[in-house]
C-alpha positions, 0 to 999 in steps of 0.5 A, a space after each residue: 500500500 502506498 504511503 499517504 501524504 501527512 494529513 491526507 484523510 483515509 477516505 481519499 485513499 484508493 478504492 482498492 485499499 478500502 477492503 483491506 482497511 475494513 477487514 483489518 478494522 473488523 478483526 479488531 472490533 470482532 475480537 474486542 466485542 464479539 460477533 453479536 455486539 459488533 456494529 458495522 458503524 464501529 467497523 466503519 469508524 475504525 477504518 475511517 470510512 462511512 458506513 455506506 462505504 463498508 456496505 458497498 464492499 460487504 453486504 452483511 456482517 457475515 460477509 465481513 466475518 468471512 472476509 476476516 477469516 479468509 484474510 487474517 487466518 488462511 494466509 497463516 495456514 498456507 505459510 505453515 503448509 509451505 514450511 511442512 513441504 520443506 521439511 525432510 522428516 516428520 520430526 523436522 516438520 513438526 518442529 517447524 510447524 507447531 512453533 509457526 502456528 503458535 507464533 502466527 495464530 495462537 500468540 495473536 490476541 486479535 485472532 484468539 479473540 475471534 476464536 473466543 467469539 466462535 466458542 461463545 456465540 456458536 450456539 446462537 450463530 451456528 453459521 460462524 462455527 460452520 464457517 470456522 470449521 470449514 475454512 480453518 479447523 478442517 483444513 488444519 486437521 487435514 494438514 496435520 493428518 497428512 503429515 502424520 500419515 506420511 510419517 507412518 508411511 516412512 516408518 517415523 510414526 507408530 501405527 494409530 489413527 492419524 486424525 486422533 494423533 493430529 487432534 492430540 498435537 493441536 490440543 495444548 495450543 487450543 487449551 492455551 487460547 482458552 486459558 489466556 482468553 478466560 482465566 488470565 483476565 481474572 489473574 491466572 498465571 500466564 502461559 509461556 506459549 513458546 515453552 509449552 509448544 517446544 515441550 509438547 512437540 518433543 514429548 509428542 515426537 518421542 511418544 509417536 515413534 514406533 
């Protein structure tokens, strides 16, 4: 994005820049207030645009949330997929992928705020859970399951259900999100996410060996 001259208002930016600004603002508002309490007016204010400009690009709040997921989350999953493709072994792949997932997604307060709203509001807004499951959870599980299947085929991973292995690998990171979003605000001891991931990866590698 080209830098603006000092003092130039946001509404004079190129139209092609506006969806990016709107999605970035929406990520902030969704993570802070949840889905139900988010108002398009607030997203527009954060983006420095009129509400009408927001509706020009996103007809509904669900469309906007879908854009947030696609813009903020999926590129990180694609980057992790690239790391896996470069790794020469199962252990190397896991040592690359797990810290990258923690750093890119789990350590980002805005992204974990979106995860929190999915958990909190999925009963009243099941379309959010469906969207998150279809675009984030299931692709992530397939990615890890495929990695484990390759490890089993090469003899690096013992026999067992690869999808369940994948869930076991992802479990502590999901717990860290719940802990940080639910218990740290009331004074619980913060989790050292990097240390948790490093220890868990080494434990998993040893436990999954034939």
